[in-house]
C-alpha positions as CSV (number, residue, x, y, z in Angstrom):
1,X,0.0,0.0,0.0
2,X,1.3,3.4,-0.9
3,X,0.4,6.5,1.1
4,X,2.6,9.0,-0.8
5,X,3.1,9.2,-4.5
6,X,6.3,7.9,-6.2
7,X,7.7,11.4,-6.7
8,X,8.1,11.8,-2.9
9,X,10.9,9.3,-2.3
10,X,12.1,11.2,0.7
11,X,8.8,10.2,2.5
12,X,9.4,6.5,1.9
13,X,10.8,5.9,5.4
14,X,8.0,7.9,7.0
15,X,5.5,5.8,5.1
16,X,7.1,2.6,6.5
17,X,6.8,3.9,10.0
18,X,3.2,4.9,9.5
19,X,2.4,1.4,8.2
20,X,4.3,-0.3,11.1
21,X,2.3,1.8,13.6
22,X,-1.0,0.9,12.0
23,X,0.0,-2.8,12.0
24,X,0.8,-2.7,15.7
25,X,-2.4,-0.8,16.5
26,X,-4.4,-3.4,14.6
27,X,-2.6,-6.2,16.6
28,X,-3.5,-4.4,19.8
29,X,-7.1,-4.1,18.8
30,X,-7.3,-7.8,17.8
31,X,-5.6,-8.9,21.0
32,X,-8.0,-6.7,23.1
33,X,-11.0,-8.3,21.5
34,X,-9.7,-11.8,21.9
35,X,-8.8,-11.2,25.6
36,X,-12.3,-9.8,26.3
37,X,-13.8,-12.8,24.6
38,X,-11.7,-15.2,26.7
39,X,-12.7,-13.4,29.9
40,X,-16.4,-13.4,29.0
41,X,-16.2,-17.2,28.3
42,X,-14.5,-17.8,31.6
43,X,-16.9,-15.6,33.6
44,X,-20.0,-16.6,31.8
45,X,-19.7,-20.3,32.1
46,X,-18.3,-21.5,35.4
47,X,-19.1,-25.1,34.5
48,X,-16.6,-25.3,31.6
49,X,-14.9,-28.6,31.2
50,X,-11.2,-28.6,32.0
51,X,-10.0,-28.9,28.4
52,X,-12.2,-26.0,27.3
53,X,-10.9,-23.9,30.2
54,X,-7.2,-24.8,29.3
55,X,-7.8,-23.8,25.7
56,X,-9.3,-20.5,26.8
57,X,-6.4,-19.8,29.2
58,X,-3.8,-20.7,26.5
59,X,-5.5,-18.3,24.1
60,X,-5.6,-15.6,26.7
61,X,-1.9,-16.0,27.5
62,X,-0.9,-16.0,23.8
63,X,-2.9,-12.8,23.2
64,X,-1.4,-11.1,26.3
65,X,2.0,-11.9,25.0
66,X,1.2,-10.6,21.5
67,X,-0.2,-7.4,23.1
68,X,3.0,-6.9,25.1
69,X,5.2,-7.3,22.0
70,X,3.0,-4.9,20.1
71,X,3.2,-2.3,22.9
72,X,7.0,-2.6,23.0
73,X,7.2,-2.3,19.2
74,X,5.0,0.9,19.3
75,X,7.3,2.3,22.0
76,X,10.3,1.6,19.7
77,X,8.7,3.3,16.8
78,X,7.7,6.2,18.9
79,X,11.1,6.7,20.5
80,X,13.5,5.5,17.9
81,X,12.2,5.8,14.4
82,X,10.3,9.0,14.6
């Protein structure tokens, strides 16, 4: 995807930073939605079978880890690349 026209080559690095920021923000949004869903499933059904509960907790942990990585990457972009 191109934000700036080809005649503005000096803005190419800026364009990459913008796209990286948007990618990480999308990851954060996706993780947030998934984490909320996991919590609703755990709270809404206290009689979940153990394998279902383990699957939900695994998904929750994975999304928390992805969220942490995305936050760290956004901080890098904010402090280093800009």
